[in-house]
C-alpha positions as CSV (number, residue, x, y, z in Angstrom):
1,M,-76.0,-142.7,-80.8
2,S,-74.0,-145.3,-78.8
3,T,-70.3,-145.0,-79.0
4,T,-67.8,-147.8,-79.6
5,A,-66.9,-147.8,-75.9
6,D,-70.6,-147.9,-74.8
7,V,-71.4,-150.9,-77.0
8,I,-68.3,-152.9,-76.0
9,R,-68.9,-152.1,-72.3
10,S,-72.5,-153.5,-72.6
11,A,-71.4,-156.5,-74.5
12,D,-68.7,-157.3,-72.0
13,A,-71.3,-157.0,-69.2
14,H,-74.1,-159.1,-70.7
15,S,-72.5,-161.7,-73.1
16,A,-70.5,-164.8,-72.3
17,H,-66.8,-164.1,-73.0
18,T,-66.3,-166.8,-75.7
19,Y,-64.6,-164.4,-78.1
20,H,-62.0,-161.7,-77.8
21,P,-63.1,-159.4,-80.7
22,L,-61.1,-156.4,-81.9
23,P,-62.5,-153.2,-80.4
24,V,-64.5,-152.2,-83.4
25,V,-68.3,-152.0,-83.6
26,V,-69.7,-152.5,-87.1
27,A,-72.9,-150.8,-88.0
28,S,-73.1,-151.3,-91.7
29,A,-71.2,-152.9,-94.6
30,D,-71.1,-153.1,-98.4
31,G,-68.8,-155.2,-100.6
32,A,-65.4,-155.4,-98.9
33,W,-66.0,-152.4,-96.6
34,M,-67.5,-152.0,-93.2
35,T,-68.5,-148.9,-91.3
36,D,-68.5,-148.6,-87.5
37,V,-71.0,-146.8,-85.2
38,E,-69.0,-143.6,-85.4
39,G,-68.7,-143.5,-89.1
40,R,-65.2,-144.9,-89.6
41,R,-64.6,-147.2,-92.6
42,Y,-62.6,-150.4,-92.5
43,L,-61.5,-152.8,-95.3
44,D,-62.7,-156.3,-94.4
45,M,-59.8,-158.7,-94.9
46,L,-61.4,-161.6,-93.0
47,A,-64.8,-162.0,-94.7
48,G,-66.4,-163.7,-91.7
49,Y,-63.9,-166.6,-91.9
50,S,-64.9,-167.1,-95.5
51,A,-68.7,-166.9,-94.8
52,L,-68.7,-163.6,-96.8
53,N,-66.9,-164.8,-99.9
54,F,-69.3,-162.8,-102.1
55,G,-69.0,-159.6,-100.0
56,H,-71.3,-157.7,-97.7
57,G,-74.8,-157.0,-99.0
58,N,-74.3,-158.8,-102.3
59,R,-77.3,-157.6,-104.3
60,R,-78.0,-161.0,-105.9
61,L,-78.1,-162.6,-102.5
62,I,-80.1,-159.9,-100.8
63,D,-82.6,-159.9,-103.6
64,A,-83.0,-163.6,-103.4
65,A,-83.5,-163.4,-99.6
66,R,-86.0,-160.5,-99.9
67,A,-88.1,-162.3,-102.5
68,Q,-88.2,-165.5,-100.3
69,L,-89.0,-163.5,-97.2
70,E,-92.2,-162.3,-98.8
71,R,-93.3,-165.9,-99.5
72,V,-92.4,-168.4,-96.8
73,T,-89.3,-168.7,-94.5
74,L,-89.9,-171.9,-92.6
75,T,-92.0,-175.1,-92.9
76,S,-89.8,-177.5,-90.8
77,R,-89.1,-180.8,-92.5
78,A,-92.6,-182.0,-91.6
79,F,-93.7,-180.7,-95.0
80,H,-92.1,-180.3,-98.4
81,H,-91.5,-176.7,-99.7
82,D,-90.9,-175.6,-103.3
83,R,-87.2,-174.6,-102.9
84,F,-85.9,-177.8,-101.3
85,A,-85.7,-180.1,-104.2
86,D,-84.0,-177.5,-106.4
87,F,-81.5,-176.8,-103.6
88,C,-80.6,-180.4,-103.1
89,T,-80.4,-181.1,-106.9
90,E,-78.2,-178.1,-107.7
91,L,-75.8,-178.5,-104.7
92,A,-75.4,-182.2,-105.5
93,A,-74.6,-181.4,-109.1
94,L,-72.1,-178.7,-108.1
95,C,-70.3,-181.3,-106.0
96,G,-70.7,-184.1,-108.5
97,K,-72.6,-186.2,-106.0
98,E,-76.1,-187.7,-105.7
99,M,-77.5,-186.6,-102.3
100,V,-77.6,-183.7,-99.9
101,L,-78.3,-183.6,-96.1
102,P,-78.9,-180.0,-95.2
103,M,-78.1,-178.5,-91.8
104,N,-77.4,-174.9,-90.5
105,T,-74.0,-174.4,-89.1
106,G,-70.6,-175.9,-90.0
107,A,-70.3,-177.7,-86.7
108,E,-73.7,-179.3,-87.2
109,A,-72.5,-180.5,-90.6
110,V,-69.4,-182.0,-89.1
111,E,-71.5,-183.8,-86.5
112,T,-73.7,-185.0,-89.3
113,A,-70.7,-186.3,-91.2
114,V,-69.5,-188.2,-88.1
115,K,-72.9,-189.8,-87.7
116,T,-73.0,-190.6,-91.4
117,A,-69.6,-192.3,-91.3
118,R,-70.4,-194.4,-88.3
119,K,-73.7,-195.6,-89.7
120,W,-72.1,-196.3,-93.0
121,G,-69.4,-198.3,-91.2
122,Y,-71.8,-200.4,-89.3
123,E,-74.4,-201.0,-92.1
124,V,-72.3,-201.1,-95.2
125,K,-68.7,-201.9,-94.3
126,G,-69.6,-204.2,-91.5
127,V,-67.7,-202.8,-88.6
128,P,-68.9,-204.2,-85.2
129,D,-71.4,-201.9,-83.6
130,G,-69.8,-199.4,-81.2
131,H,-66.2,-200.0,-82.6
132,A,-66.1,-197.4,-85.4
133,K,-63.0,-195.2,-85.6
134,I,-62.5,-192.0,-87.4
135,V,-58.9,-190.7,-88.1
136,V,-58.4,-186.9,-87.9
137,A,-55.5,-184.6,-88.1
138,A,-53.7,-182.7,-85.3
139,D,-54.3,-178.9,-85.2
140,N,-57.7,-179.4,-86.9
141,F,-60.6,-177.1,-86.4
142,H,-64.0,-178.6,-87.2
143,G,-66.1,-176.7,-84.7
144,R,-66.7,-176.6,-80.9
145,T,-69.4,-179.1,-80.1
146,T,-68.6,-181.7,-77.4
147,T,-68.0,-184.4,-79.9
148,V,-65.8,-182.2,-82.1
149,V,-63.6,-180.9,-79.3
150,S,-63.0,-184.5,-78.2
151,F,-60.6,-184.8,-81.2
152,S,-59.2,-181.2,-81.0
153,T,-55.6,-180.6,-80.1
154,D,-56.4,-176.9,-79.2
155,H,-56.3,-176.7,-75.4
156,D,-58.6,-173.6,-75.4
157,A,-61.2,-175.5,-77.3
158,R,-60.9,-178.8,-75.5
159,D,-59.8,-178.4,-71.8
160,H,-62.4,-178.9,-69.1
161,F,-65.2,-179.9,-71.5
162,G,-64.9,-183.7,-70.9
163,P,-65.7,-186.5,-70.6
164,Y,-64.8,-186.7,-74.2
165,T,-66.4,-188.7,-77.0
166,P,-64.4,-191.8,-78.0
167,G,-63.9,-193.2,-81.5
168,F,-61.2,-190.8,-82.9
169,E,-57.5,-191.1,-83.6
170,I,-55.3,-188.1,-84.2
171,V,-52.3,-188.2,-86.5
172,P,-50.0,-185.4,-87.7
173,Y,-51.4,-183.3,-90.6
174,G,-49.7,-184.0,-93.9
175,D,-48.1,-187.3,-92.7
176,L,-49.3,-190.1,-95.0
177,T,-47.2,-192.8,-93.2
178,A,-48.8,-192.0,-89.9
179,L,-52.3,-191.9,-91.5
180,S,-51.7,-195.3,-93.1
181,R,-50.6,-196.8,-89.7
182,A,-53.7,-195.4,-88.0
183,V,-56.2,-197.0,-90.4
184,T,-57.5,-200.4,-89.2
185,E,-60.3,-202.7,-90.1
186,N,-62.6,-200.6,-87.8
187,T,-61.7,-197.3,-89.4
188,V,-64.8,-195.9,-91.1
189,A,-63.5,-192.5,-92.2
190,V,-60.6,-190.0,-92.5
191,L,-61.8,-186.5,-91.7
192,L,-59.6,-183.7,-92.9
193,E,-59.5,-180.0,-93.9
194,P,-57.8,-179.8,-97.3
195,I,-56.2,-176.6,-96.0
196,Q,-56.2,-176.0,-92.2
197,G,-57.7,-172.6,-91.7
198,E,-57.7,-172.0,-87.9
199,A,-54.3,-173.5,-87.6
200,G,-52.8,-170.7,-89.7
201,V,-53.9,-171.5,-93.3
202,L,-51.7,-174.6,-93.5
203,V,-51.4,-176.1,-96.9
204,P,-50.5,-179.8,-96.9
205,P,-47.5,-181.2,-98.8
206,A,-48.0,-181.8,-102.5
207,G,-49.5,-185.2,-103.1
208,Y,-50.9,-185.5,-99.6
209,L,-54.6,-185.2,-100.5
210,S,-54.2,-187.5,-103.5
211,G,-52.4,-190.0,-101.2
212,V,-55.2,-189.8,-98.7
213,R,-57.7,-190.5,-101.6
214,E,-55.8,-193.5,-102.8
215,L,-55.3,-194.9,-99.3
216,T,-59.0,-194.5,-98.3
217,R,-60.1,-196.1,-101.5
218,E,-57.8,-199.1,-101.0
219,R,-58.9,-199.6,-97.4
220,N,-62.6,-199.1,-97.9
221,V,-62.7,-196.0,-95.8
222,L,-64.6,-192.8,-96.4
223,F,-62.6,-189.7,-97.2
224,M,-64.5,-186.7,-95.7
225,A,-63.3,-183.3,-96.7
226,D,-64.2,-180.4,-94.4
227,E,-64.5,-177.6,-97.0
228,I,-66.4,-175.3,-94.7
229,Q,-63.7,-172.6,-95.0
230,S,-61.7,-173.7,-98.0
231,G,-64.6,-174.4,-100.3
232,L,-66.9,-172.4,-102.6
233,G,-64.3,-170.4,-104.4
234,R,-61.9,-169.3,-101.6
235,T,-58.8,-171.0,-103.0
236,G,-59.5,-170.3,-106.7
237,R,-61.4,-173.6,-107.3
238,T,-64.9,-174.5,-106.2
239,F,-63.3,-176.9,-103.7
240,A,-59.7,-176.9,-102.4
241,C,-59.5,-180.6,-103.1
242,E,-59.6,-179.8,-106.8
243,H,-56.0,-178.5,-106.6
244,E,-54.9,-182.1,-106.5
245,G,-57.6,-183.5,-108.7
246,V,-59.2,-185.2,-105.7
247,V,-62.9,-186.0,-105.2
248,P,-63.6,-187.1,-101.6
249,D,-66.5,-189.4,-100.7
250,V,-68.1,-186.7,-98.5
251,Y,-68.1,-182.9,-98.8
252,I,-68.8,-181.0,-95.6
253,L,-69.9,-177.4,-96.5
254,G,-71.0,-174.3,-94.7
255,K,-70.1,-170.6,-94.3
256,A,-70.2,-169.2,-97.8
257,L,-73.1,-171.5,-98.7
258,G,-75.3,-169.1,-96.9
259,G,-73.7,-166.1,-98.6
260,G,-73.2,-164.2,-95.3
261,V,-77.0,-163.8,-95.1
262,V,-78.3,-166.9,-93.3
263,P,-76.5,-170.0,-91.8
264,V,-76.6,-172.9,-94.3
265,S,-74.5,-176.1,-94.2
266,A,-74.7,-179.5,-95.8
267,V,-73.2,-182.9,-96.1
268,V,-73.0,-184.0,-99.7
269,A,-72.2,-187.5,-100.8
270,D,-73.5,-190.3,-103.1
271,R,-76.5,-192.5,-102.4
272,D,-74.4,-195.4,-101.1
273,V,-73.3,-193.2,-98.2
274,L,-76.2,-190.8,-97.4
275,G,-78.7,-193.5,-98.3
276,V,-78.1,-195.2,-94.9
277,F,-80.4,-192.7,-93.1
278,R,-84.0,-193.5,-92.5
279,P,-86.8,-191.1,-91.3
280,G,-86.3,-190.1,-87.7
281,Q,-82.6,-191.0,-87.5
282,H,-81.3,-187.4,-88.1
283,G,-82.7,-184.0,-88.8
284,S,-83.0,-180.3,-88.1
285,T,-86.0,-178.0,-87.7
286,F,-84.3,-175.2,-89.7
287,G,-82.1,-177.4,-91.9
288,G,-83.0,-176.8,-95.5
289,N,-85.5,-174.1,-94.7
290,P,-87.0,-172.1,-97.7
291,L,-85.0,-168.9,-96.9
292,A,-81.8,-170.9,-96.6
293,C,-82.5,-172.8,-99.8
294,A,-83.3,-169.6,-101.8
295,V,-80.0,-167.9,-100.8
296,A,-77.9,-171.0,-101.3
297,L,-79.4,-171.6,-104.7
298,E,-78.2,-168.1,-105.7
299,V,-74.8,-168.9,-104.3
300,I,-74.6,-172.0,-106.4
301,A,-75.7,-170.1,-109.5
302,M,-72.9,-167.6,-108.9
303,L,-70.3,-170.2,-108.5
304,R,-71.4,-171.9,-111.7
305,T,-70.2,-168.9,-113.7
306,G,-66.6,-169.5,-112.6
307,E,-66.2,-165.7,-112.1
308,F,-65.4,-165.9,-108.4
309,Q,-63.0,-168.8,-108.7
310,Q,-61.2,-166.8,-111.4
311,R,-61.0,-163.7,-109.2
312,A,-59.7,-165.7,-106.3
313,T,-57.0,-167.2,-108.5
314,E,-55.9,-163.9,-110.1
315,L,-56.1,-161.7,-107.0
316,G,-54.7,-164.6,-104.9
317,D,-51.6,-164.8,-107.1
318,H,-51.1,-161.1,-106.7
319,L,-51.7,-161.4,-102.9
320,H,-49.1,-164.1,-102.4
321,H,-46.6,-162.5,-104.6
322,E,-46.8,-159.3,-102.6
323,L,-46.8,-161.1,-99.3
324,G,-43.8,-163.2,-100.4
325,L,-41.8,-160.1,-100.8
326,L,-42.2,-159.5,-97.1
327,V,-40.5,-162.8,-96.1
328,G,-36.9,-162.4,-95.2
329,G,-37.2,-158.7,-94.5
330,G,-37.1,-159.3,-90.8
331,A,-40.8,-158.8,-90.0
332,V,-42.4,-161.8,-91.6
333,T,-41.0,-165.3,-91.2
334,A,-43.4,-167.3,-93.5
335,V,-46.5,-166.9,-95.7
336,R,-48.8,-169.8,-96.6
337,G,-52.1,-170.2,-98.4
338,R,-53.9,-170.6,-101.7
339,G,-56.1,-168.2,-103.6
340,L,-57.4,-165.3,-101.6
341,W,-56.4,-166.9,-98.3
342,A,-53.1,-166.4,-96.5
343,G,-51.5,-167.0,-93.1
344,V,-48.7,-164.6,-92.3
345,D,-46.3,-165.5,-89.5
346,I,-45.0,-162.4,-87.7
347,A,-41.4,-162.4,-86.5
348,P,-40.7,-162.1,-82.8
349,G,-40.0,-158.5,-81.9
350,H,-42.5,-157.2,-84.4
351,G,-45.5,-157.8,-82.2
352,T,-48.0,-160.7,-81.7
353,G,-50.6,-161.5,-84.2
354,R,-53.1,-159.7,-82.0
355,E,-51.0,-156.6,-81.7
356,V,-50.5,-156.4,-85.5
357,S,-54.3,-156.9,-86.0
358,E,-54.9,-154.0,-83.6
359,K,-52.4,-151.8,-85.4
360,L,-54.1,-152.7,-88.8
361,M,-57.5,-151.8,-87.3
362,E,-56.2,-148.4,-86.4
363,R,-55.2,-147.9,-90.0
364,G,-58.6,-149.1,-91.3
365,V,-57.9,-152.8,-92.1
366,L,-59.6,-155.7,-90.3
367,V,-57.9,-159.1,-90.0
368,K,-57.7,-161.7,-87.3
369,D,-54.9,-163.4,-85.4
370,T,-54.5,-167.1,-84.6
371,H,-52.0,-169.1,-82.7
372,G,-50.2,-166.2,-81.2
373,S,-47.9,-165.0,-84.0
374,T,-50.0,-165.5,-87.1
375,I,-52.5,-163.2,-88.9
376,R,-55.0,-164.5,-91.4
377,L,-56.0,-162.7,-94.6
378,A,-59.2,-163.8,-96.3
379,P,-60.8,-160.8,-98.1
380,P,-64.2,-161.1,-99.9
381,L,-63.7,-162.5,-103.4
382,V,-65.3,-159.3,-104.7
383,I,-62.5,-157.1,-103.4
384,S,-61.0,-154.8,-106.0
385,K,-57.3,-155.0,-106.8
386,E,-56.9,-151.3,-105.7
387,D,-58.5,-152.0,-102.3
388,L,-56.4,-155.1,-101.9
389,D,-53.2,-153.2,-102.6
390,W,-54.3,-150.5,-100.2
391,G,-54.8,-153.1,-97.5
392,L,-51.3,-154.5,-98.2
393,D,-49.8,-151.0,-98.0
394,Q,-51.2,-150.8,-94.5
395,L,-49.7,-154.1,-93.6
396,R,-46.3,-153.0,-94.9
397,A,-46.6,-149.8,-92.9
398,V,-47.5,-151.6,-89.7
399,L,-44.5,-154.0,-90.1
400,A,-42.0,-151.3,-91.2
């Protein structure tokens, strides 16, 4: 059996160093728990950046995948298959929209949304060809493709990957006045995360999302909500936009849509938006494949029960209450988030976010740091209250 050190040494030698993972090597997982190659168990408090909202090895999702594996896994979009129409119909209904454009990864979905907005701008709004502008927020994280990093303010993601794609204007997150000033007659869309995950689980000021919705409606601009991390139950609602009663023009979905089993993403909007596409203008060999559709259909069915949204609300209230007690004690300067999702800012002198993450790993809890001094908590929505409390106990011990 390979040891943790053996596996990490081999990975470092033969894979590009695009990540700096914690020194743990997972061999199996179930629910909210993972086991490494040497038999040590860890409580997963990251859930694959919300891709594993329903836990590891969720029986409903594994059974759906297994049943589809025995039938057909890929046809390409050259042919119809018998799961595609149901997937599009059910996902559109979940979102309250009319049409779905399926892709695979979240970054692909964001790229697709950018293309959608530009085409809509030229063919529906009447923006002169080549002049479309999309307004985005500072500290955003929408992926790492060349187009997406063109409007990133994260130097690690952006530097030395130019020349950059034009057509984007960056404004401060949460600032409606700056957003209003940035929107011109050539603006086709505003692209935002309802809660900025990679930035440290930043929740915008109350009224911001509803203000964005009102502004974009008045100016004939698409409001595109990147709910790849925040959506599908994570915040206690199906979509984070619902906390302000907002329905965007375009939902961008991914991560949990594939249940942690297969990559599934989608752009969801009404016909007057997605109807601008014609055959050959966009596509994906694997987008909307039978296996992906089968798993995503089960995800949608699970969300329709409301069970997971309720768990995220109830356990999230408990999580934030307990984390809030840490603020002011010297080790934690701030806590943010919604539902089962939190960013915890570690005070100087108590270690960096990475150091705290490593100490938690040693105590059997897996989290991830971001932006130096922040750790993110996003456990699977299936976590028990007892396990959540145990994980919080380990955090208290590390910070004591």
